[in-house]
C-alpha positions as CSV (number, residue, x, y, z in Angstrom):
1,X,0.0,0.0,0.0
2,X,2.8,2.4,0.9
3,X,4.7,1.7,-2.3
4,X,1.6,2.2,-4.3
5,X,1.1,5.6,-2.6
6,X,4.7,6.6,-3.3
7,X,4.3,5.6,-7.0
8,X,1.3,7.9,-7.2
9,X,3.0,10.8,-5.4
10,X,6.4,10.4,-7.1
11,X,8.5,10.2,-4.0
12,X,12.0,8.9,-4.2
13,X,12.5,7.9,-0.5
14,X,10.7,7.8,2.8
15,X,12.6,7.1,6.0
16,X,10.9,6.1,9.3
17,X,13.0,7.1,12.3
18,X,12.6,5.6,15.8
19,X,14.5,5.9,19.0
20,X,12.8,4.4,22.1
21,X,15.2,6.0,24.5
22,X,14.8,9.5,23.0
23,X,11.1,9.1,22.5
24,X,11.5,9.8,18.8
25,X,9.0,8.9,16.2
26,X,9.7,10.7,12.9
27,X,9.3,10.4,9.2
28,X,11.6,12.0,6.6
29,X,10.3,12.2,3.0
30,X,12.4,13.0,0.0
31,X,10.1,13.8,-2.9
32,X,12.4,14.9,-5.7
33,X,16.1,15.6,-5.9
34,X,16.5,16.4,-9.6
35,X,17.4,20.0,-9.0
36,X,19.6,19.2,-6.0
37,X,19.5,18.0,-2.4
38,X,16.0,18.0,-0.9
39,X,15.5,20.9,1.4
40,X,12.5,21.2,3.7
41,X,11.6,22.0,7.2
42,X,11.0,19.8,10.3
43,X,7.5,19.9,11.7
44,X,6.5,18.7,15.2
45,X,2.8,18.0,15.7
46,X,0.6,15.8,17.9
47,X,-0.8,13.8,15.0
48,X,-3.8,11.6,15.8
49,X,-2.2,8.6,14.0
50,X,0.9,7.5,12.2
51,X,-1.1,7.5,8.9
52,X,-2.0,11.1,9.4
53,X,1.7,11.9,10.0
54,X,2.7,10.0,6.8
55,X,0.1,11.7,4.7
56,X,1.2,15.1,6.0
57,X,4.9,14.6,5.3
58,X,4.2,13.2,1.8
59,X,2.0,16.2,1.0
60,X,4.4,18.8,2.5
61,X,7.5,17.3,0.8
62,X,5.9,17.3,-2.6
63,X,5.0,21.0,-2.0
64,X,8.6,21.8,-1.3
65,X,9.7,20.3,-4.6
66,X,7.4,22.8,-6.4
67,X,8.2,25.7,-4.0
68,X,12.0,25.3,-4.5
69,X,11.6,24.9,-8.3
70,X,9.5,28.0,-8.7
71,X,11.8,29.9,-6.4
72,X,14.7,29.2,-8.8
73,X,16.7,27.2,-6.2
74,X,19.1,24.4,-7.1
75,X,17.3,22.3,-4.5
76,X,14.8,19.5,-4.5
77,X,11.9,19.0,-2.1
78,X,11.8,17.1,1.2
79,X,10.1,17.4,4.6
80,X,10.3,15.8,8.0
81,X,7.7,15.4,10.8
82,X,8.1,14.4,14.4
83,X,5.0,12.9,16.1
84,X,4.7,14.7,19.4
85,X,3.4,17.7,21.3
86,X,5.8,20.6,20.9
87,X,4.6,22.2,24.1
88,X,5.7,19.2,26.3
89,X,7.5,16.5,24.4
90,X,10.7,18.4,23.3
91,X,14.1,17.3,24.6
92,X,17.8,17.5,23.7
93,X,17.9,13.8,23.2
94,X,14.9,13.9,20.9
95,X,16.4,16.4,18.5
96,X,19.9,15.0,18.6
97,X,18.5,11.5,17.7
98,X,16.6,13.1,14.8
99,X,19.9,14.8,13.7
100,X,21.6,11.5,13.6
101,X,19.0,10.1,11.3
102,X,19.3,13.1,9.0
103,X,23.1,12.5,8.9
104,X,22.7,9.0,7.7
105,X,21.2,10.4,4.5
106,X,24.6,12.0,3.7
107,X,23.2,15.3,2.4
108,X,20.2,14.0,0.3
109,X,18.0,15.8,2.8
110,X,18.7,19.1,4.5
111,X,16.4,20.1,7.3
112,X,15.2,23.4,8.7
113,X,12.6,24.7,11.2
114,X,8.9,24.5,10.6
115,X,5.7,24.5,12.7
116,X,6.4,23.6,16.3
117,X,10.1,24.0,15.9
118,X,12.4,27.0,16.8
119,X,16.0,27.9,16.4
120,X,16.9,26.4,19.8
121,X,15.7,23.0,18.6
122,X,17.8,23.3,15.5
123,X,20.8,23.9,17.7
124,X,20.4,20.3,19.0
125,X,20.0,18.9,15.5
126,X,23.1,20.8,14.4
127,X,25.2,19.0,17.0
128,X,24.7,15.7,15.1
129,X,24.7,16.8,11.5
130,X,25.8,19.6,9.2
131,X,22.8,19.2,7.0
132,X,20.6,21.7,8.8
133,X,19.7,25.3,8.1
134,X,18.1,28.0,10.2
135,X,20.7,27.6,13.0
136,X,21.8,30.6,15.1
137,X,23.9,33.3,13.5
138,X,26.9,32.4,15.7
139,X,27.2,29.2,13.6
140,X,27.0,31.1,10.3
141,X,23.3,30.5,10.1
142,X,20.4,32.9,9.4
143,X,18.3,32.4,12.5
144,X,14.6,32.8,12.4
145,X,13.3,32.8,8.8
146,X,9.9,34.4,9.7
147,X,10.8,38.0,8.8
148,X,12.1,36.8,5.4
149,X,8.9,34.8,4.7
150,X,6.8,37.8,5.6
151,X,8.9,40.1,3.4
152,X,8.6,37.6,0.5
153,X,4.9,37.5,1.0
154,X,4.8,41.2,0.7
155,X,6.6,40.9,-2.7
156,X,4.0,38.4,-3.9
157,X,1.3,40.7,-2.7
158,X,2.6,43.6,-4.7
159,X,2.7,41.5,-7.8
160,X,-0.9,40.5,-7.2
161,X,-2.0,44.1,-6.7
162,X,-0.2,45.2,-9.8
163,X,-1.9,42.5,-11.8
164,X,-5.4,43.1,-10.5
165,X,-5.4,46.9,-10.0
166,X,-2.4,48.1,-12.1
167,X,-0.6,49.5,-9.1
168,X,1.2,48.4,-5.9
169,X,-0.3,50.8,-3.5
170,X,-0.7,48.7,-0.4
171,X,-1.7,51.7,1.8
172,X,-4.9,52.1,-0.2
173,X,-6.1,48.6,0.4
174,X,-7.7,46.7,3.2
175,X,-6.6,43.2,4.4
176,X,-8.2,40.3,6.4
177,X,-5.2,38.5,7.9
178,X,-5.9,35.1,9.4
179,X,-3.2,33.9,11.8
180,X,-0.7,35.9,13.9
181,X,2.2,33.5,14.3
182,X,5.8,34.5,13.7
183,X,5.2,35.1,10.0
184,X,1.6,36.5,10.3
185,X,2.6,39.1,12.8
186,X,5.6,40.2,10.8
187,X,3.4,40.5,7.7
188,X,0.8,42.6,9.6
189,X,3.6,44.9,10.7
190,X,4.8,45.4,7.1
191,X,1.2,46.1,5.9
192,X,0.6,48.7,8.7
193,X,3.9,50.4,7.9
194,X,2.5,51.0,4.5
195,X,-0.7,52.5,6.0
196,X,-3.0,49.6,5.1
197,X,-6.3,48.9,7.0
198,X,-5.8,45.5,8.6
199,X,-8.3,43.1,10.2
200,X,-6.8,40.3,12.2
201,X,-7.8,37.1,14.0
202,X,-6.0,34.2,15.7
203,X,-6.8,31.4,18.1
204,X,-4.4,33.0,20.6
205,X,-6.2,36.1,22.0
206,X,-2.9,37.6,23.3
207,X,-1.5,37.8,19.8
208,X,-4.6,39.5,18.6
209,X,-4.4,42.1,21.4
210,X,-0.7,42.7,20.5
211,X,-1.6,43.4,16.9
212,X,-4.3,45.8,18.1
213,X,-2.1,47.6,20.6
214,X,1.2,47.6,18.8
215,X,0.2,47.9,15.2
216,X,-3.2,49.5,15.2
217,X,-5.1,46.6,13.7
218,X,-8.8,45.8,14.1
219,X,-9.7,42.5,15.8
220,X,-12.4,40.2,14.5
221,X,-13.6,36.7,15.6
222,X,-12.1,33.5,14.3
223,X,-15.1,32.8,12.0
224,X,-15.8,36.4,11.2
225,X,-12.6,36.8,9.3
226,X,-14.3,35.3,6.2
227,X,-17.0,37.9,6.2
228,X,-14.7,41.0,6.4
229,X,-15.3,43.4,3.5
230,X,-11.6,43.6,2.6
231,X,-9.7,43.9,-0.7
232,X,-7.3,41.0,0.2
233,X,-7.8,37.9,2.2
234,X,-4.4,36.7,3.7
235,X,-4.4,33.2,5.2
236,X,-1.3,33.0,7.4
237,X,-2.3,30.1,9.7
238,X,-2.8,26.4,8.8
239,X,-3.9,25.3,5.3
240,X,-7.3,24.4,3.8
241,X,-9.1,27.6,4.8
242,X,-10.3,28.1,1.2
243,X,-13.0,25.5,0.9
244,X,-16.6,25.1,-0.1
245,X,-17.8,26.5,3.3
246,X,-15.7,29.7,3.1
247,X,-15.3,30.9,-0.5
248,X,-18.9,32.1,-0.8
249,X,-18.3,34.4,2.2
250,X,-15.0,35.9,1.1
251,X,-15.4,39.3,-0.5
252,X,-11.8,39.9,-1.4
253,X,-10.7,40.1,-5.0
254,X,-7.2,38.9,-4.2
255,X,-6.1,36.0,-2.0
256,X,-2.4,36.3,-1.0
257,X,-1.0,34.9,2.3
258,X,1.8,33.0,3.9
259,X,0.0,29.8,4.8
260,X,0.8,26.5,3.1
261,X,-1.8,24.5,1.1
262,X,-4.5,27.2,1.2
263,X,-6.8,25.5,-1.3
264,X,-8.7,22.6,0.2
265,X,-8.6,21.0,-3.2
266,X,-8.0,21.9,-6.8
267,X,-11.7,22.6,-7.4
268,X,-11.5,25.6,-5.1
269,X,-8.8,27.1,-7.3
270,X,-10.9,26.5,-10.4
271,X,-13.9,28.2,-8.8
272,X,-11.9,31.2,-7.6
273,X,-10.6,31.6,-11.2
274,X,-14.2,31.5,-12.5
275,X,-15.2,34.2,-10.1
276,X,-12.4,36.5,-11.1
277,X,-10.7,36.2,-7.7
278,X,-6.9,36.4,-8.1
279,X,-5.2,33.7,-6.2
280,X,-1.5,34.1,-5.6
281,X,-0.2,30.5,-5.3
282,X,0.9,29.9,-1.7
283,X,4.2,28.1,-2.3
284,X,5.4,30.9,-4.7
285,X,4.4,33.6,-2.3
286,X,5.8,32.1,0.9
287,X,9.2,31.0,-0.5
288,X,11.1,33.8,1.3
289,X,11.9,31.5,4.3
290,X,13.4,28.7,2.2
291,X,15.2,31.2,-0.1
292,X,16.8,32.7,3.0
293,X,18.0,29.4,4.6
294,X,19.1,28.1,1.2
295,X,21.9,30.7,1.3
296,X,23.4,29.0,4.3
297,X,24.6,26.2,2.1
298,X,27.3,28.3,0.5
299,X,27.8,30.8,3.3
300,X,25.1,33.2,4.5
301,X,24.8,36.8,3.6
302,X,21.8,38.9,4.7
303,X,22.1,41.5,2.0
304,X,22.1,38.8,-0.6
305,X,19.1,37.2,1.1
306,X,17.1,40.5,0.9
307,X,17.9,40.9,-2.8
308,X,16.8,37.3,-3.3
309,X,13.4,37.9,-1.7
310,X,12.6,40.4,-4.3
311,X,12.6,37.7,-7.0
312,X,9.3,36.5,-5.6
313,X,7.7,39.5,-7.1
314,X,8.9,38.5,-10.6
315,X,8.1,34.8,-10.0
316,X,4.5,35.5,-9.0
317,X,4.1,37.9,-11.9
318,X,5.4,35.2,-14.2
319,X,2.8,32.7,-12.9
320,X,0.0,35.2,-13.7
321,X,1.5,35.5,-17.2
322,X,1.5,31.8,-17.7
323,X,-2.1,31.6,-16.5
324,X,-3.1,34.2,-19.0
325,X,-1.1,32.6,-21.8
326,X,-2.4,29.1,-21.3
327,X,-5.9,30.0,-20.1
328,X,-5.6,28.2,-16.8
329,X,-6.0,29.0,-13.1
330,X,-3.0,30.5,-11.4
331,X,-2.5,27.4,-9.2
332,X,-2.1,25.3,-12.3
333,X,0.2,27.9,-13.8
334,X,2.5,27.7,-10.8
335,X,2.7,23.9,-11.0
336,X,3.4,24.2,-14.8
337,X,6.2,26.7,-14.1
338,X,7.8,24.3,-11.6
339,X,7.4,21.2,-13.7
340,X,8.9,22.9,-16.8
341,X,12.0,23.8,-14.8
342,X,12.3,20.3,-13.3
343,X,11.9,18.7,-16.7
344,X,14.5,21.0,-18.3
345,X,17.1,20.5,-15.6
346,X,16.2,16.8,-15.3
347,X,17.5,16.2,-18.9
348,X,21.0,17.3,-17.9
349,X,21.2,16.1,-14.3
350,X,20.8,12.9,-12.3
351,X,19.0,12.9,-9.0
352,X,21.2,14.1,-6.1
353,X,22.6,11.1,-4.2
354,X,24.1,13.3,-1.4
355,X,27.7,14.4,-0.7
356,X,28.2,15.6,-4.3
357,X,26.0,18.6,-3.9
358,X,26.6,22.0,-2.4
359,X,28.4,22.0,0.9
360,X,28.1,24.2,4.0
361,X,31.1,26.3,3.2
362,X,30.2,29.2,5.5
363,X,30.5,27.5,8.9
364,X,32.1,24.6,10.8
365,X,29.9,22.3,12.8
366,X,30.4,22.6,16.6
367,X,31.7,26.1,16.6
C-alpha cells in the first residue's frame, strides 16, 4: 500500500526514524532531488495517527519540490515530521536523535525549522549533522526565517496588486489576515507600515491584542474573518481555509498569504478563477523563508538574502502571465512553471545522491 502511494506521489525515498530511548517517532520524506539535495523543514505536531503523519509529510515534501523549483533554487523537495506535542515533548535527546537520522542520508535531505520548531531545537539537531539550516547566526546561520517569509509574502502581494489593479499601493487597500504566528505578525507589521487597514484574527487572544495595541489593527472573531469586507484575504495560519464553506463568504478580489496548502482541493482554485478572484499561489508567495535558509549552504549573507526575496515579485508575476497565456487558473500555472523547470534540468542532471551537492562552506559544525 505504501509503495503504491509513493508511486502515485512520485516520492524517491521515505525514512521512518525511531528511538525508544529518546522518544523519537519521525518520518523523513524526499520527494524529488533532480534540482539538488532535498531541502524542507521539520514539523513537530501531535498527529492523531501514524497514517495522518505520513500523509502530511508526503504532502508537504511534494509541496517543497514545487516551491523550490518556482523559487529558482538548485534544491529538491523534502520534509520531516516528528510525532509529538511541541509544548511538552521536546528534549535535547529527541532532536539529537533526529539529527543522527538526518546525517545517515549524507546530504540527500537538508532540514530546517517549521511548525512547532524553533532555532533552539535546530541547535540540538546541528550537534549531530551539518545538514541543517536555520541555526543561530553564531554558527554562520540565518536564525529565524519568519521575517524573510513575511517580506517575501509582501513581494508576492505587490505582484498581485499590480496584476489586479495596475498599481502596488498597499496603503490604499484593506486586508483580512488570518493567523498571527511569527510570519503572520511580521506580515501585519509590514502592511501597517504602508498604512493599510488590517483586520486580524488568531486562536491566541494575546496575539490579537498585541496586533491591536502595537500595530493598530482591528480585531475580529475566528469565524468572522471570512466575512470581512476587505480587498485582500491573507491566510497565514494552517492550510485548507479556502474551501466550499468559506469561498462564498470571502469578498476579497485577491487572495495572498503565507499559509501552506491554502486550497482545500483543486476545485476551489478552479472556482476562484471563474469568479475573477486572483489567487497568488501559496508556495510561490511564501518562498522567502526557504530562499533565506538556502543561502546558508554556500555561506550566509543577509544583503544577498534580501535581494533574493525580491525575485518573488517576478516569480508570481510570471505565474500570472503563464495563467493568461495558457488559459488556466493560477495554481495550475504555478505547477506548470515548476514542472517545466524540473523537466528541463532533469534532462541534464541525475537525482542528487548526497555528498556531491553543495556543501556548507560558511561554517564549521560545533563552533
